[in-house]
C-alpha positions as CSV (number, residue, x, y, z in Angstrom):
1,M,103.2,70.6,54.2
2,S,100.2,71.2,56.4
3,A,100.4,72.8,59.8
4,L,100.5,70.6,62.9
5,P,97.3,70.3,64.9
6,V,97.4,72.4,68.0
7,D,97.5,69.3,70.2
8,M,100.7,68.1,68.4
9,V,102.7,71.2,68.8
10,D,105.7,70.8,71.1
11,V,105.1,72.8,74.3
12,S,107.7,71.1,76.5
13,P,109.1,73.4,79.1
14,A,112.2,74.7,77.3
15,A,114.1,77.6,78.8
16,P,112.3,80.9,78.0
17,V,114.0,82.9,75.2
18,G,112.3,86.2,75.6
19,P,111.6,88.5,78.5
20,V,111.1,86.7,81.9
21,L,109.3,87.9,85.0
22,R,110.5,86.2,88.1
23,V,108.4,86.3,91.3
24,D,110.1,85.8,94.6
25,T,107.5,84.3,96.9
26,A,109.9,84.2,99.8
27,A,109.9,88.0,99.6
28,V,106.1,88.0,99.8
29,S,106.2,85.9,103.0
30,A,108.9,88.1,104.5
31,N,106.9,91.3,103.7
32,V,103.9,89.8,105.5
33,R,106.0,89.0,108.6
34,L,107.4,92.5,108.6
35,L,104.0,94.2,108.3
36,A,102.4,91.8,110.9
37,G,105.1,92.8,113.3
38,R,103.9,96.4,113.1
39,T,100.3,95.7,114.3
40,S,98.4,93.6,116.8
41,A,95.7,93.2,114.2
42,E,95.3,90.2,111.9
43,V,96.5,90.5,108.3
44,M,94.2,90.1,105.3
45,A,96.3,89.5,102.2
46,V,94.7,91.4,99.3
47,V,95.6,89.5,96.1
48,K,93.4,91.5,93.7
49,A,94.5,92.2,90.1
50,D,96.2,88.8,89.9
51,G,98.1,89.4,93.1
52,F,99.2,92.9,91.9
53,G,100.5,91.3,88.7
54,H,102.6,88.7,90.6
55,G,100.1,85.8,90.4
56,A,97.1,85.6,92.8
57,V,97.4,82.0,93.8
58,E,101.2,82.1,94.3
59,V,101.0,85.4,96.3
60,A,98.1,84.1,98.4
61,R,100.0,81.0,99.3
62,A,103.1,82.9,100.2
63,A,101.2,85.4,102.2
64,L,99.4,82.8,104.2
65,A,102.7,81.1,104.8
66,G,104.0,84.4,106.1
67,G,101.2,84.8,108.7
68,A,98.2,86.3,106.9
69,T,95.0,84.8,108.2
70,S,92.6,85.8,105.4
71,L,92.4,86.8,101.8
72,G,90.7,89.7,100.0
73,V,89.9,90.4,96.3
74,T,87.5,92.6,94.4
75,S,85.2,90.5,92.3
76,L,83.9,87.0,92.5
77,A,85.8,86.3,89.3
78,E,88.9,86.8,91.3
79,A,87.7,84.9,94.3
80,L,86.6,81.6,92.7
81,P,90.0,80.7,91.2
82,L,91.5,80.9,94.7
83,R,89.0,78.3,95.9
84,A,89.6,76.2,92.9
85,A,93.3,76.2,93.7
86,G,92.6,74.7,97.1
87,L,93.0,77.8,99.2
88,D,90.5,77.5,102.1
89,A,91.4,80.6,104.2
90,P,88.6,83.1,104.9
91,L,88.1,85.1,101.7
92,L,86.3,88.4,101.1
93,S,85.1,89.9,97.8
94,W,84.1,93.6,97.9
95,L,83.3,95.0,94.5
96,N,80.5,93.2,92.8
97,P,77.5,94.4,90.7
98,V,74.1,94.0,92.3
99,D,73.3,91.1,89.9
100,A,76.4,89.1,90.7
101,D,76.1,85.3,91.3
102,F,75.9,85.6,95.1
103,A,74.6,82.0,95.4
104,T,77.8,80.7,94.0
105,A,79.8,82.9,96.4
106,V,78.0,81.3,99.4
107,H,78.5,77.8,97.9
108,A,82.3,78.6,97.7
109,D,82.3,80.2,101.2
110,V,83.3,83.6,99.9
111,G,82.4,86.5,102.1
112,L,80.7,89.5,100.5
113,A,80.9,93.2,101.1
114,V,77.6,95.1,101.1
115,P,77.8,98.7,100.0
116,S,74.1,99.4,99.5
117,L,70.5,98.5,100.4
118,E,70.2,97.1,96.9
119,H,73.1,94.8,97.3
120,L,71.7,93.7,100.7
121,A,68.4,92.8,99.1
122,A,70.0,90.9,96.3
123,I,72.1,88.9,98.6
124,T,69.3,88.0,101.1
125,S,67.0,87.0,98.2
126,T,69.5,84.9,96.2
127,A,72.1,83.8,98.7
128,P,70.7,82.9,102.1
129,G,73.4,82.2,104.7
130,A,75.9,84.7,103.3
131,R,78.7,86.1,105.5
132,V,78.8,89.8,104.8
133,H,80.9,92.8,105.7
134,L,79.0,96.1,105.6
135,H,81.0,98.6,103.7
136,L,80.9,102.3,104.7
137,D,82.2,105.1,102.6
138,T,84.7,106.9,104.9
139,G,85.6,109.7,102.6
140,L,86.3,108.7,99.0
141,A,82.8,109.0,97.5
142,R,83.2,105.8,95.6
143,D,82.6,102.3,96.9
144,G,80.7,101.9,100.2
145,A,77.4,103.1,101.6
146,A,77.1,106.9,101.9
147,P,76.9,108.0,105.5
148,Q,73.2,109.2,105.1
149,E,72.3,105.6,104.1
150,W,74.4,103.8,106.7
151,A,71.9,103.6,109.6
152,A,69.2,102.2,107.3
153,L,71.7,99.6,105.9
154,C,72.6,98.5,109.4
155,R,69.0,98.2,110.5
156,A,68.1,96.2,107.4
157,A,71.1,94.0,107.8
158,R,70.2,93.3,111.4
159,A,66.6,92.4,110.4
160,A,68.0,89.9,107.8
161,E,70.4,88.5,110.5
162,R,67.5,87.9,112.9
163,T,65.7,85.8,110.3
164,G,68.9,83.8,109.5
165,R,69.3,85.1,105.9
166,L,72.8,86.3,106.5
167,R,75.5,86.9,109.1
168,V,77.2,90.3,109.5
169,V,80.7,89.3,110.3
170,G,82.5,92.6,109.5
171,V,82.5,96.3,108.8
172,M,84.9,97.9,106.5
173,G,86.1,101.2,105.1
174,H,89.0,102.8,103.4
175,L,91.2,105.9,103.9
176,A,91.6,108.4,101.1
177,C,95.0,109.8,102.0
178,A,96.7,107.2,104.1
179,D,99.9,107.6,102.0
180,Q,100.1,111.1,103.5
181,P,100.1,110.5,107.2
182,G,99.4,114.1,108.3
183,H,96.6,114.6,105.9
184,P,93.4,115.8,107.7
185,A,91.3,113.5,105.6
186,N,92.7,110.6,107.6
187,V,91.2,112.0,110.8
188,V,87.9,112.4,109.0
189,G,88.0,108.8,107.8
190,R,88.9,107.4,111.2
191,T,86.2,109.4,112.8
192,R,83.6,108.4,110.3
193,F,84.5,104.7,110.7
194,A,84.2,105.0,114.5
195,W,80.8,106.6,114.0
196,G,79.8,103.8,111.6
197,L,80.8,101.2,114.2
198,R,78.7,102.9,116.8
199,V,75.7,103.0,114.5
200,A,76.1,99.3,113.7
201,R,76.3,98.4,117.3
202,A,73.2,100.5,118.1
203,A,71.3,98.5,115.4
204,G,72.2,95.3,117.3
205,L,75.1,94.2,115.1
206,R,78.3,92.7,116.5
207,P,80.8,92.4,113.7
208,A,83.9,90.6,114.8
209,S,86.1,91.9,111.9
210,R,86.6,95.6,111.6
211,H,89.0,96.8,109.0
212,L,89.9,100.3,107.7
213,A,93.7,100.3,107.1
214,A,95.4,99.2,103.9
215,T,99.2,99.0,103.5
216,A,99.9,102.7,104.0
217,A,97.9,103.1,107.1
218,T,99.3,99.8,108.5
219,L,102.7,101.4,108.2
220,T,101.9,104.9,109.5
221,D,98.6,105.0,111.4
222,P,98.0,102.5,114.3
223,L,94.7,104.2,115.2
224,A,93.3,102.8,111.9
225,H,94.2,99.2,112.5
226,H,91.2,97.9,114.4
227,T,90.9,94.0,114.3
228,T,92.3,93.5,110.8
229,V,94.5,95.3,108.3
230,R,94.4,94.8,104.5
231,I,97.8,94.4,102.9
232,G,97.9,94.5,99.1
233,A,100.7,96.5,97.6
234,G,102.9,95.8,100.6
235,L,102.7,92.0,99.9
236,V,104.9,92.5,96.8
237,G,107.2,95.1,98.3
238,I,105.5,98.4,97.4
239,D,105.4,101.0,100.1
240,P,102.8,103.6,99.2
241,T,104.2,106.0,101.8
242,G,107.6,106.1,100.2
243,D,109.5,105.3,103.4
244,G,107.0,104.0,106.0
245,A,108.8,100.6,106.3
246,G,112.3,102.1,106.4
247,G,113.0,100.5,103.1
248,L,112.6,97.0,104.5
249,L,109.8,95.8,102.3
250,R,111.4,93.7,99.6
251,P,110.2,94.0,95.9
252,A,109.1,90.5,94.8
253,M,109.4,91.0,91.0
254,T,112.4,91.0,88.7
255,L,112.0,91.5,84.9
256,T,114.8,90.6,82.5
257,A,115.1,90.6,78.7
258,P,117.8,89.3,76.4
259,V,119.8,91.5,74.0
260,V,118.5,90.3,70.6
261,T,120.6,92.5,68.3
262,V,123.8,94.7,68.8
263,R,125.0,97.3,66.3
264,R,127.8,99.8,66.2
265,V,126.6,103.3,65.0
266,R,128.3,106.5,64.2
267,G,127.8,109.8,66.0
268,G,124.7,111.6,64.6
269,T,122.7,108.4,64.1
270,P,119.0,108.9,64.9
271,V,117.2,106.2,66.8
272,G,113.5,105.1,66.9
273,Y,110.2,106.6,65.9
274,G,110.3,110.3,65.4
275,H,114.1,110.4,65.8
276,T,113.7,111.8,69.3
277,W,117.3,110.8,70.2
278,T,120.5,111.0,68.2
279,A,123.8,109.4,69.2
280,P,126.1,112.2,70.2
281,A,129.1,110.1,69.4
282,A,130.0,106.6,68.1
283,T,128.4,104.0,70.3
284,T,126.9,100.5,70.5
285,L,123.2,100.0,70.6
286,G,121.4,96.9,72.0
287,L,117.9,95.9,71.3
288,L,115.5,94.4,73.9
289,P,112.4,92.6,72.8
290,L,109.8,94.2,74.9
291,G,107.9,97.5,75.0
292,Y,104.6,99.1,76.0
293,A,102.6,96.1,74.8
294,D,104.4,94.2,77.5
295,G,103.7,96.9,80.2
296,L,106.7,99.2,79.9
297,P,105.3,102.7,80.4
298,R,105.8,104.7,77.2
299,A,105.9,107.8,79.3
300,A,109.3,106.7,80.7
301,T,110.8,107.5,77.3
302,G,113.9,109.6,77.6
303,Q,114.4,108.7,81.3
304,A,114.4,104.9,81.7
305,E,117.5,102.8,82.3
306,V,118.2,99.1,82.5
307,L,121.2,97.2,84.0
308,V,123.6,95.5,81.6
309,R,126.8,93.9,82.8
310,G,126.5,95.5,86.2
311,R,126.0,99.1,84.9
312,R,122.9,101.1,84.3
313,R,122.5,102.0,80.6
314,P,120.0,104.5,79.2
315,V,117.0,103.5,77.1
316,V,117.3,105.7,74.0
317,G,114.7,106.7,71.5
318,R,111.0,106.1,72.1
319,I,109.8,103.1,73.9
320,S,108.0,101.2,71.2
321,M,105.2,98.6,71.3
322,D,107.6,95.6,71.1
323,Q,111.1,96.9,71.6
324,V,113.5,99.3,73.3
325,V,117.0,100.4,72.3
326,V,119.7,100.7,74.9
327,D,122.9,102.7,74.6
328,L,125.7,100.3,75.6
329,G,128.5,102.7,75.0
330,D,131.7,100.8,74.2
331,E,130.6,97.7,76.1
332,D,131.2,94.5,74.1
333,V,127.9,92.9,74.8
334,R,127.1,89.5,73.2
335,L,123.7,88.5,71.8
336,G,121.6,86.8,74.4
337,E,123.1,88.5,77.4
338,Q,120.4,89.6,79.9
339,A,119.4,93.1,80.7
340,V,117.7,93.6,84.1
341,V,114.7,95.9,83.4
342,F,113.8,96.2,87.1
343,G,114.3,94.2,90.2
344,P,114.8,94.6,94.0
345,G,117.8,97.0,93.4
346,D,120.4,94.7,95.1
347,A,122.8,95.0,92.2
348,G,122.1,98.6,91.3
349,E,119.4,97.7,88.8
350,P,116.3,99.9,88.4
351,T,113.4,99.2,90.6
352,V,109.6,99.3,89.9
353,A,109.7,102.6,91.9
354,D,112.2,104.0,89.5
355,W,110.0,103.1,86.5
356,A,107.0,104.6,88.3
357,G,109.0,107.8,88.8
358,W,110.2,108.0,85.2
359,S,106.6,107.6,84.0
360,D,104.9,109.8,86.6
361,T,102.7,107.0,87.9
362,L,102.4,104.6,90.8
363,A,104.4,101.4,91.2
364,H,101.0,99.7,91.4
365,E,100.3,100.6,87.8
366,V,103.7,99.3,86.6
367,V,103.4,95.8,88.2
368,T,99.7,95.3,87.3
369,G,100.3,96.4,83.6
370,L,102.7,93.7,82.6
371,G,101.4,91.8,79.5
372,G,100.7,88.2,78.7
373,R,103.7,87.8,76.3
374,V,106.1,87.9,79.3
375,H,107.2,84.5,80.5
376,R,106.5,83.9,84.1
377,A,108.8,82.1,86.7
378,V,107.9,81.7,90.3
379,A,110.6,80.9,92.9
380,G,112.9,80.1,90.0
381,T,110.6,77.6,88.3
382,R,109.1,78.4,84.9
383,V,105.3,78.1,84.9
384,G,104.7,79.2,81.3
385,L,102.9,82.0,79.6
386,R,100.0,83.6,81.4
387,S,98.4,87.0,81.5
388,L,99.5,89.3,84.3
389,A,96.7,91.8,83.9
């Protein structure tokens, strides 16, 4: 019997049978309201990396509903789908190659960051009428114009503004150590940004939007707030400072997986590749159908836990590409029961922060690393398979 054509395959929205990622958009809106209450500045919702793995369009809508007044992304490839989804809030893209399609950006009303004279020349020659934010390197030695080039960039931007080729609507920077409030690099960054603004004004520029603070500085450093703060990780409940919001930011992501097999083993039974773990006594092992190909950090091997029947249970043996084994003890777990891999922590389940700690990385890396095999549900409604990377 021949295979069915692709367009005849049944893809009706049945209940997902594998791992499911649920995104709580109400949490995103609440996080924006919380952070907006900590500043007099406007909030730019940064939805880069597919909304930190939570879905860029969904997170953007929830953030705007919570009080954000603009959106930010890195590339034009991230910006244009937001416009295609009908989001018409002010939108800034700040990490584009010099040969990017700036004309399309202007047509879609996407603001552009300018980190160099070369970018400025490319924008003025191919995208007249662009709204730009001049980007100053305030201490990271990565994106943004070097201080020794800043004055020339400001003068050139003002010359282009006079001839109507662009409008300078903003100046931006970024702090290197905002997650460490007492770090001296933050003073250096604030000082350099203040200097950059003076240079811009001396060149005749009057940028209405001035933004330096991301989530961490929004929480801990009012001197960095200026007219706008950029909130990215904080949208989805990640606090880069560890405790800057007093634990009030709410994680917006919950990952669950069904138990697909259960087996009783004797003491002395080795588990997984390399036999790195051996059952010390008779126990029950449950298998979950997800692994590092789905974004579980392999480095969490030997430390990770999941919640099963209201109790944390250890992940034993190595985290594999497609599966992990859980020591269930004497619990009589049935096939199909759900394990909570991580969530807000309300029921004692592990959080993204726990997984980040177990794997010696950032929560940002955990949430942005989840793979396309994981089913996605937003506000309790399944929306099908899509890549979270």
